[in-house]
N, C-alpha and C positions, 0 to 999 in steps of 0.2 A: 555760199550756203550758210556760213557762220552769221552773216548779216541778217538773213531771213530768220534764223532761230532767235534773234534778239528781240522780236516783237511779242514775246510772251506765249503763254499756252494757247490763248484764243487765236493769235496770229499764226502759230504753227499749225493749228487745226485748220484754220481758214485757207492756208496756202498749200494744204495737202493736195496732191494732183487729182484725187478723186473728188474732193469738195471744192476745188477752185472753180469748176464749171457750175454756174448759177442754177441752171435747170436741173442738172443731175443732183446737185446738192439739195435743192428743195424737194425733189421727188424722193430722195433717200430719207430726208427728215420726215416727210409725210407718211411714207410707208412704215418706217420704224415706229413713229408715233401712233399710227393707226393700229399696228400690231400690239403695241404695249397697251393701248387703250382697250383693245379687246381682251387682252390677258388680265387686265385689272378687274374685270367683271366675269370672266370665264376662265377656267371652270368656276361655277357658282360656289362661293364660300358660304357656309351656313354656321351661324353662331348659336350654340346651345348653352343655356345657363340654368342654374338652380340656385335659389336663395334660401338660406337657413339662418336660424337664430339659436344660440345656446340657451339651455334652460337649466337652472340649478334645482335639483330635486327638493332641496330644503325649503324652496320658496313655494312649493305646491300645497303647503298647509298640512302635510302628513306628519311633521315633526314638531311637537310643542316647543322644543328648544329654539326653533327658528322664530318664535313669536316673542322672544325676550325673556322667557323663563329660564331658571337655572342659576348656577353660581359661577360666574366668570369663565375661567378656563374650562370648567366642567361643562358649561353650556356650549362653549365653542367646540369642545370635543364631540358633544352630541349632535351639533348642527353642522359639523364638518369645518368649523372655523369660519372666519370672515372672508368668504369667497366673493371677490368683486366681479362685476360684470366684465371688466377689462381682462381679468385673469381667465375667465371662462372663454372669452373670445380668443385670446392668445393661445390657450390650450387647444381649442378647436382648430385654429389655423395650423398649429404645429402638427396635430394629428392629420389634417387634410394634406399637408405637404410631406408626410412621412413616407418612408420606403414601404412600410407595412401596408398602408392604404393602397399604394400603387400596385403592390403585389396582389392584393385582394381584387382590385379592379381588373388587372391583367388576367388573373385566373378566372374570374367570373365571366368576362367577355371573351375569353380565349383569344386575346389580342395577338399573341405570337403567330397563331395560325391566320388570323384575319389580316395582319399587317405583313406577314412573311418575314418577320424579324426574330432574332433570338430573344431569350428572356431578358438579358441585361440591356440589349438595344431597345427593347420595348419599354423598360423602366425609364431609360433616358429619354425616349420619345414622349412618354407621358409627362415627364418633368418639364419638357419644352412646350408641349401642346396644351396642357391643362393648367389653368391659373386659379388660385384661391386667394381671395383678398377680403379685407374688412371694409364695409361701408359704414355710413353713419347710422346711428341708432342700434349698434350692436348686431348688425346684419352681416352675414358671411355669404359671399357670392363665389360660386365655382362655375367657370365658363371655359369653353373651348371653341375653336373655329376649325371646321373640317369641310372638305368638299363632299363628303358623304353625310347627308342629313341624319340618317339612322344611326351612324356611328357617333355623331356628335351628341344625339339624344341619349344613346346608350352610355356614353362616357359620363355625362352629367348625372344621370340616374344612378349609375354604379358608384360614382364618387359620393353622392348623398347617402346611399345605403351603407357604404364602407365607413364613412365618418361616423354615422349614427351607431353602427355596430361596435366600432372601436371605442367610442366615448362611453358606451354602455359597459364595456369591459373595464374601462378605467374607473367608472363610478362604482361598479360592483366590487372591484378590488379595494377601493377606498372604504366602502361601507363594511367590508369584511374586517379590515384593519380596525376601524372605529368600533365595530361590534365586539371584537375580541378585547379591545382596551376597556370598553364600557363594562363588559362582563367581569373583568378583573376588578375594576373600580367598584362595581356593584357587590361583588363578593367581600371586598374589604369593608365597604359601608355596612353590609349585613353583619359582619363580625363586630364592628364597632357598635352597631345598634344593639346587638344581643348583650354585649358587655355592659353598655350603659343602662339597659333595661334591668339587667340582673343586679347591678350595683344600686340602682335607685330602689328597686323592690326590697333588697336586703336592708337598706337603710330605713325604709318605712316600717318594715317588720321589727327592726331593732328599737326604733323610737316609739313604736305603737301609734304612729300618726299616718293616716292615709294620705294627707297632703300637708307638707311642711308649711306652706304659705297659710293655709287655713288654720293650722295649729298656732302659728305665730300670731295671727289676728285674734284668735280666741284668748290667748294668754295676754296679749296686749290690752284687750278689753276687760280682763279679769280685775285688774287693779282699780279702775274707776268704779266697777260694780261693788267691790269690797269697801271702797271709800263711802259709797252711798249707804251700805249696810252699817258701817261704823257711825255715820252721822245719825242714822235712824236709832241705833242702839244708845247713842249718847243722849238723844232726845228722850228716849224711853227711861233711861237711868235718872235723868234730871226730874222727870215727872214722878218717879217712885220716891225720890228723896224728899219730895214735898210732904209726903204723908208717912214716911218711915225712915228709920235710922239705917246706918251702914250695916248693922248687925241683923237687919231683917233678911229673911231668906230670899225674897224676890230681888232685893237690892243686890245681895251677894251673887245671885245667879246672873243678873244683868251685867255686873262688873266682870264676872268670869267670861261671859260671852263677849263682852267688849274687848277684853284682853286677848281672847282667842282671835277675834277679827283683826285686831291691830298686828298680831303676830303673822297672820296670813298676809296682810297688806305689806308688811316688811319683807316677808319671803318673796312675794310677787314682784317687789321692786328691787330685789337683790341683783347685783351685777355678777355674782359668782356663778360660774357654770356648773358648780356641784350641787346647788340647791334645786330640788325638784320644783317645777312650776315657776321658777324665777325668770325674770326677763333675760338675765345673762345666759342661762341655760337654753332658753328658747332661741335667743339670737345665735348662739353657737350652733344649735341643731338646725335652725332654719337656713343659716348661711351655707352649711354643708349640703343640706337638702336641696336648696335652690341651685347650688353649683352642679349637683348631680342631675337635677332636672334640666338645667340648661344644656348639659352634655347630651342628655337623652333627646331633647328637642332638636339640637344640631345634628345628631346622628340620624334621627328620623327624617329631617329635611334633606340631608345629603342622600339618604337611601331613596327617598321618594323622587328626588330630582334625577338621580342616576337611572332609576327604573323608568322614569318618563322619557329620558333621553334615549335609553336603549330601545324602548318601544317605538320611538320616532325613527331611530336608525333602521330598525327592522322594517318599518313601513316604507322608508325611503328605498330600501332594497327592492321592494316590489315595483317601484316606479323608476328604477335605475335606467330602463331603456328610454324613458321620456327625458332625454338629455339634449336632443336637438329637435327643434320644431321646424318643419318645412313650411316656409312662407309661400313659395311658388314652386309648383312641381316643375320638373325639367321641361323646358319650352324652347322653341326656335325663335330667335329674335326676328321680328318682322321688318326691322330696318334694313336698308340696302347695305350689304357687306362688300368689301373690296379686297382684292389681292394687293396688299400694300407694297410688296416688292416690285410688282409691275407698275403700280401707280408712282412709286418713287423714281423708277427708271424713266417713266414717261415725263415726269417733271424735269429730270436731268437732261433728257434729250431735247425737250422743248426749250429749256433754258440755254443749252449749248447752241441750238439752232438759231435762237434769237440773238445770241451774242455774236455768232459768226456773221449773220446778216447785218448786224449793226457795224461789225468790223468792216465789211465791204462797203457799207453805206457811208461810213465816216472813218476811213482808215487813219491811223496815227500819222503825224508829220514825217516820221522817219521812214514809214512805209511809202509815203508819197514821193519822198526824195529818191528812194531806191528805185521806185518804178520809173521816175523821170530820168 
């Protein structure tokens, strides 16, 4: 007996009393193989599937911030941040495989009653029987294989609805958080805008200038105009002196006017900030006025950007349910489906049968010596 066991697994199987008889062995293999071949296609397995693709609401054109407007992090806050397609796919897959989705599917289809299982056993059954995976092109496929075609279709459809509903909840929660944050930013931007506007208006009233830049340009152009007037007055004075002395009334008047113009020119070119109408005073006033104006423009831009982002976020909230697009409605795969457990056993039986037949056709030398 020990020598017979030394021919390996195939030898031990081949020398089993039941399989040693050739006709009985072959009939047994044919019967078992036929039964497994029938079980590989019956009961008929049905594969149901549904294909989905995630959609970022910020790409639907409802939020101006998603078109590149805004100020850095502020624009990212308004458009939900830089959400990549891969992130959306992974988030959707995580939702599809979540316990919550399985609970919703179980409740919607009343699976415990249909399957005759408890609640926890039903959830474990769903985890085994339904698969969600990512395909190329950002496509998510949910499929299942059941012997009940209606159950298979119901599972695919219920999963699609549950995934879309849960993703809508996630998007709404995200929009609510962004909306609250943007409202706070908008309030702060409004306060900054009010302060900047009040400071700029107070400065304009104090200086008596509607626009510091315009006032600076006017003062800058005043000195060349006075120079032209001085040149004209000097020419006039030279003409008068040809026909009159310095004691003449006209000459004295022209000299007084020339001195007055020269004093005005000196005052206009003065760098002191205390002299009225001087370049120094205008530079000091215009520098402060332009700084206040820049602060006002920045505050206005931040307020407008935040307001636009808030409007876009509110609009995104209206399309929060448009988060998963169904590419293919739940369908039954027309390709032939097999019961792979039976098909696998069939391959094992046929392989073992072929090995045993080859063993008896060409037994090893040790077996031939033992038989002799």
